[in-house]
C-alpha distance (Angstrom), angle and dihedral (degrees) to the residues before:
residue distance angle dihedral
M1 . . .
A2 3.81 . .
L3 3.78 135.6 .
S4 3.78 114.2 -91.8
D5 3.79 121.4 -120.4
A6 3.82 88.5 -109.0
Q7 3.81 91.4 54.1
K8 3.80 90.9 48.8
A9 3.81 90.3 50.7
K10 3.81 90.3 52.0
I11 3.80 91.3 49.5
R12 3.80 90.3 52.0
R13 3.80 91.2 48.8
Y14 3.81 95.4 47.7
L15 3.81 92.6 46.9
G16 3.81 94.5 44.2
F17 3.80 99.0 -112.5
P18 3.80 119.8 140.6
D19 3.77 119.5 -115.2
V20 3.80 90.8 -137.8
N21 3.81 123.9 70.7
R22 3.79 90.2 24.6
R23 3.80 91.3 164.9
L24 3.82 87.6 71.7
F25 3.80 89.1 65.3
A26 3.78 100.5 53.0
D27 3.82 93.2 153.3
L28 3.79 93.0 61.9
E29 3.79 96.2 38.0
G30 3.80 91.4 48.4
A31 3.79 93.0 47.2
M32 3.79 91.5 52.2
S33 3.81 89.7 51.8
V34 3.80 98.2 50.5
L35 3.79 102.9 42.8
S36 3.77 116.1 140.4
A37 3.79 117.9 -123.2
E38 3.81 88.7 -103.6
G39 3.81 91.0 48.9
Q40 3.78 90.9 51.2
V41 3.80 90.4 53.4
E42 3.81 88.8 52.6
V43 3.81 92.0 48.2
E44 3.81 92.3 48.3
D45 3.82 90.4 49.7
L46 3.82 91.4 50.3
L47 3.81 91.8 47.2
A48 3.81 89.2 52.8
K49 3.82 90.9 50.0
L50 3.80 91.8 48.2
A51 3.81 90.6 49.2
N52 3.80 89.2 50.5
V53 3.81 92.2 52.2
S54 3.81 89.2 48.7
A55 3.80 91.5 50.2
I56 3.81 92.8 49.4
L57 3.81 90.7 49.4
V58 3.80 91.8 50.6
A59 3.82 91.4 47.7
S60 3.81 91.5 48.5
Q61 3.80 91.4 59.7
D62 3.81 89.0 76.0
R63 3.78 95.4 52.7
Q64 3.75 123.4 89.2
K65 3.78 110.7 -114.2
V66 3.78 109.1 -135.7
V67 3.78 118.4 -178.0
K68 3.79 97.5 -177.8
A69 3.80 134.3 2.5
E70 3.81 108.9 178.5
D71 3.80 103.3 -63.0
V72 3.81 95.5 -13.9
I73 3.81 116.9 92.1
L74 3.79 117.7 -169.2
A75 3.78 126.3 -161.9
G76 3.79 95.5 -103.5
R77 3.79 112.8 161.1
G78 3.83 91.9 -4.6
E79 3.80 90.0 68.6
I80 3.81 91.0 56.3
R81 3.81 92.8 46.3
A82 3.80 90.5 50.6
L83 3.81 90.4 51.7
W84 3.81 90.9 48.3
A85 3.81 90.6 51.0
E86 3.80 92.1 48.5
G87 3.81 92.6 47.9
N88 3.81 91.5 47.6
R89 3.81 89.6 49.6
Y90 3.81 90.5 53.0
A91 3.81 90.9 48.2
L92 3.80 91.3 50.8
T93 3.80 90.0 50.0
L94 3.81 88.9 50.1
A95 3.82 89.6 51.9
N96 3.80 89.9 49.8
V97 3.81 92.0 52.0
L98 3.81 88.3 52.6
D99 3.84 93.3 40.9
V100 3.81 94.0 -126.4
T101 3.79 134.5 120.9
P102 3.80 113.4 -116.3
R103 3.79 114.2 -121.8
R104 3.80 92.9 -144.2
Q105 3.78 143.7 -7.1
P106 3.79 110.7 -93.8
F107 3.81 95.3 -148.1
G108 3.77 124.1 52.3
G109 3.78 94.7 -26.1
A110 3.73 131.8 125.3
P111 3.79 115.6 -70.8
S112 3.76 116.4 -93.7
S113 3.75 116.5 -95.5
G114 3.73 121.2 -118.8
V115 3.74 143.5 142.9
C116 3.77 112.0 -38.2
R117 3.77 114.9 -156.1
R118 3.74 123.0 -172.9
G119 3.73 122.1 -163.2
């Protein structure tokens, strides 16, 4: 049993690795190729959790964020921050399973660094 190409692409995206020039990231590519069956189950579970966080965040964009309405206080921005933290925790766990260092946080983190070209 091996990870599918789609699963590998999702891992790269969540951990901030580019999908091009994959040979430059031999640690990640090698780790994805030699996962044990138990490790693959863990990775698949984490990918499902990360996809769930992403789906909730997308769905929450359509809801009105109310911080306080008279005596009722709704989650507002705190709900989004909690989802970001949970998604980032899952991504870090995924990186640990694969024994790599993530290049960025997938949720609410700083943008990934890369080549900056000015004209």
